[in-house]
LUMDREN-665557 format. One record per atom (N, C-alpha, C, CB): x, y, z; residue in one letter. Coordinates in steps of 0.1 Angstrom, whole numbers, plus 5000, padded with zeros to 4 digits. Glycine has a CB too. Layout:
% LUMDREN-665557
XYZA/...
***
This chain:
% LUMDREN-665557
749736986487X/751037026482X/752236986491X/751037186480X/753236956484X/754436916493X/754937036501X/755736866485X/755537016513X/756037126521X/757037206514X/756737076534X/758037136506X/759037206499X/758437306489X/759937116493X/757237276483X/756637396476X/755937496483X/755637346467X/755337456494X/754637556502X/755537656507X/753837496514X/756737616511X/757737716517X/758037816508X/759037646520X/757937806495X/758337906485X/757137986480X/758937846473X/755937966486X/754838046482X/754638156492X/753537956482X/755438256489X/755538376496X/755338506488X/756838386503X/755038616493X/755038736485X/756438766479X/754538856493X/757538746485X/758738756480X/759138686467X/759638716490X/758438566464X/758738496453X/757738536441X/758538346457X/756838626443X/755838656433X/756538716421X/754738756438X/757438806421X/758138846410X/758838746402X/759138946414X/759538666410X/760338556404X/759438466396X/760938466416X/758338416403X/757338316398X/756738376385X/756138296408X/756338496385X/755638566374X/756638566362X/755138706377X/757838606364X/758738616354X/759238486348X/759938696359X/759238376356X/759538246354X/758538196344X/759638166366X/757238216348X/756138166340X/756138236326X/754738196346X/756438366325X/756338436314X/757638386304X/756438586317X/758738366310X/759838316301X/759738176296X/761238316309X/759138086305X/758937946300X/757737936290X/758737856311X/756838036290X/755838036280X/756338096267X/754638106284X/757238206268X/757838266257X/758838186250X/758338396260X/759538106257X/760638016252X/760437876256X/761838076257X/759437806250X/759137676254X/760337576250X/757837626247X/760337466259X/761437376256X/761237286244X/761537286268X/762237266237X/762137176225X/762337036228X/763137226215X/761636946223X/761736806227X/762836736216X/760236736227X/763436816208X/764336756197X/765436686203X/764836856187X/766036736213X/767236676219X/767036676235X/768436766214X/766236566238X/765936556252X/766836476260X/764536486254X/767936526265X/768836466274X/769136556285X/770136426268X/769936516294X/770136586306X/770836726303X/770936506316X/771836716294X/772636846292X/771636956286X/773836816281X/770736906275X/769836986270X/768837056280X/769236906262X/768436976289X/767737026299X/768337116308X/767236916307X/769537096312X/770337176321X/770537316315X/771737106324X/770937316301X/771237436295X/769937516291X/772137416283X/768837446288X/767637516285X/767237586297X/766537426280X/767237516309X/766737576321X/767737686327X/766437476331X/768937656323X/770037756326X/769837886319X/771537686323X/769337866307X/769037996297X/767838066303X/768737956281X/766937996307X/765638056314X/766138126327X/764537926318X/766938066335X/767338136347X/768238246345X/768038046357X/769138236334X/769938346331X/769138466328X/770938306320X/768138436318X/767238556314X/766338606326X/766338506301X/766038516335X/765338566346X/766138656355X/764838446354X/767438606357X/768338696366X/768538836359X/769838616368X/768538836346X/768638966340X/767539066341X/768938946326X/766338996342X/765139076345X/764939126358X/763938996341X/765439056368X/765239096382X/766139216386X/765538976392X/765739286396X/766539386400X/767939346406X/765939456410X/768939426404X/770339396407X/770539356422X/771139526403X/769739416429X/769839386445X/768939276449X/769439516453X/768239206440X/767439096443X/768338976448X/766539056430X/768038926459X/768838816465X/768938686456X/768338786479X/770138636455X/770438516448X/769438396452X/771938466450X/769238386465X/768338286470X/766938296464X/768338286485X/766538426463X/765138436457X/765238426442X/764638576460X/766338456435X/766538436420X/766438286418X/767938486416X/767038196426X/767038056423X/765837976431X/768437986427X/765238046439X/764137996448X/764637896457X/762937926440X/765737916462X/766237816472X/766937896485X/767437716466X/767037816495X/767537886508X/769037916506X/767437786521X/769438026513X/770838066512X/771737966516X/771138186521X/771537876525X/772437776529X/772637676518X/772037716543X/771437636511X/771537546501X/772237606488X/770237506498X/772037736485X/772737806474X/774337806478X/772137956473X/774637826490X/776037816494X/776537676492X/776137846510X/775737576494X/776137436491X/776437416477X/775137346495X/775737466468X/775937466454X/777337526450X/774737546447X/777537636455X/778837716453X/779937636458X/778837846459X/779837576469X/780837496475X/781137356469X/780537466487X/780137306462X/780237176456X/780037176441X/779337086462X/780137286434X/780037306420X/780937206413X/780437436415X/782237196416X/783137106410X/782836966411X/784437116416X/782336916424X/781936786427X/780836736419X/781736766441X/779836836418X/778636806410X/778936776396X/777736926410X/779836866389X/779936856375X/780836726374X/780636986369X/781736686382X/782536576381X/781636456382X/783536576391X/780536446390X/779636346392X/778836326378X/778636386404X/778536436373X/777736436359X/778636366348X/777336596354X/779836406348X/780836356338X/781136206340X/782136436338X/781536176353X/781936046356X/780935946355X/782436036368X/779635986358X/778535886357X/777935886343X/777435926367X/778635966334X/778135976319X/776536006318X/778435836311X/776236116326X/774736146328X/774436266317X/774436186344X/775336336313X/775036456305X/774236416292X/776236526301X/774336296286X/773636276275X/772636166277X/774436246264X/772336136290X/771236046294X/769836106290X/771236016311X/769136016283X/767836046278X/766735976288X/767635976263X/767135926299X/766235866308X/765435976316X/767135776318X/764135966314X/763236066320X/763436076334X/761836026316X/763435976341X/763635976356X/764936026360X/763435836362X/765936006353X/767336046356X/767236206353X/768335976346X/766636246343X/766636396341X/765736466351X/766036436326X/764636406355X/763736476365X/764536486378X/762436386367X/765436396382X/766236386395X/766936516396X/767336276394X/767536576385X/768336696386X/767736826381X/769536666377X/766536826376X/765836936370X/764536986378X/765336896355X/763936886383X/762536916389X/762636956403X/761636806389X/761437016408X/761437056422X/761336936430X/760237146424X/761936936441X/761936826452X/762636886465X/762736696448X/762536806475X/763136866487X/764736866487X/762736776499X/765336786478X/766736786476X/766936706463X/767636726488X/768336716459X/768736626447X/769336496453X/769836696437X/768536386451X/768836256457X/770336216458X/768136156451X/771036206446X/772436176446X/773236246454X/772936176433X/772936366457X/773836456465X/773536486479X/774036596459X/772436406482X/772036406497X/771236526502X/773336406506X/770836506513X/769736596519X/770236736521X/769136546533X/771436756522X/772036896523X/772036976510X/773536896528X/771736906499X/771636976487X/770337036484X/771936896477X/770237136475X/768837186470X/768437086459X/768937346465X/767137106456X/766637056443X/767137126431X/765037056443X/766937076420X/767237146407X/768737186405X/766337266405X/769737096411X/771137116409X/771437126395X/771837016416X/770837046386X/771137066372X/770837196367X/770336966363X/769837266371X/769437386367X/770537496370X/768137416372X/770937476383X/772037566388X/773337546380X/772237536403X/773837426377X/774937396369X/774637446355X/775337246369X/773437436349X/773237486336X/773237636335X/771937446330X/772937696346X/772937846347X/774437886347X/772137906359X/775337816354X/776737836355X/777337826341X/777337746365X/776837726334X/777337706320X/777037826312X/776737566312X/775737866312X/775237976304X/776038106308X/773537986306X/776138126321X/776838246325X/778338246319X/777038256342X/778938136318X/780338116313X/780338136298X/780937976317X/779138096291X/779038116277X/778938256274X/777738036272X/778038326281X/777838466278X/779138546281X/776638526286X/779838516292X/781038586296X/782138566285X/781538536311X/782138456279X/783338426269X/782838456255X/783938276270X/781638506254X/781038536240X/780338666241X/780138436235X/781038776244X/780438906248X/779438976236X/781639006253X/779738916225X/778938966213X/777638896212X/779738956199X/777338796220X/776038726219X/775038806227X/776138586224X/773938846222X/772938906229X/772038806237X/772238986222X/771238866245X/770338776253X/769238716243X/769638856265X/768838796232X/767938746222X/768538626215X/767638856212X/769938626211X/770638526204X/770838406214X/771938586199X/771138436226X/771138316235X/769938236236X/771338366248X/768838316237X/767538236239X/767038166226X/766438326243X/767638206214X/767238146201X/768138036199X/767238256189X/769338026205X/770337916203X/769737786207X/771737956211X/769637686199X/769137556202X/770137446203X/768137526192X/771437486199X/772537386199X/773237386213X/773637416187X/772737296221X/773137306235X/774737266237X/772137206243X/775137166227X/776537136228X/777337246224X/776937016219X/776937336215X/777637446211X/777837546223X/777037506198X/776737566231X/776737636242X/777737586253X/775537646248X/777737466254X/778637396264X/780137416259X/778137236266X/780437386247X/781737396241X/782237536242X/781637346228X/781437626237X/781937786237X/781937846251X/780937876228X/781237776261X/781237836274X/782737806280X/780037756284X/783337706276X/784737676282X/784437646297X/785837786279X/783237586301X/782937576314X/783937476321X/781537526316X/784437526332X/785337446340X/785337496354X/786837446334X/784537426363X/784337476375X/785637456385X/783237416381X/
***
């Protein structure tokens, strides 16, 4: 196993990993709209649901499965990451390797350098979903998880880092 995976195999991650496994089994990804945005928002919905299931005092670093300094990097560079996705016209990319670069586990996100965490697309997707839920308070968690129109979620989120 790669070292970046082994580092996360700790008792502290058991609750996170169990809930993540359950959520991804309960709400499988649809392959009808397989682009980067769809993946970002799908995994953002999973992460949002996971965050609602975890205790309030559960550290954000454990919620996302990344070190605190890398989580801080995401917070500090949110606008630059979003600008990168938009300027490079990546949101609607259907290229498998392009999507994997921003969604899958890795030591870091290659385009953002070694100081970045992996799965920055998931982190941005979670921020979009958080904005969507904040701006649409009548939407329940159940309705969020059932929503398959990722463009609608992005539009109604009014996401603007």
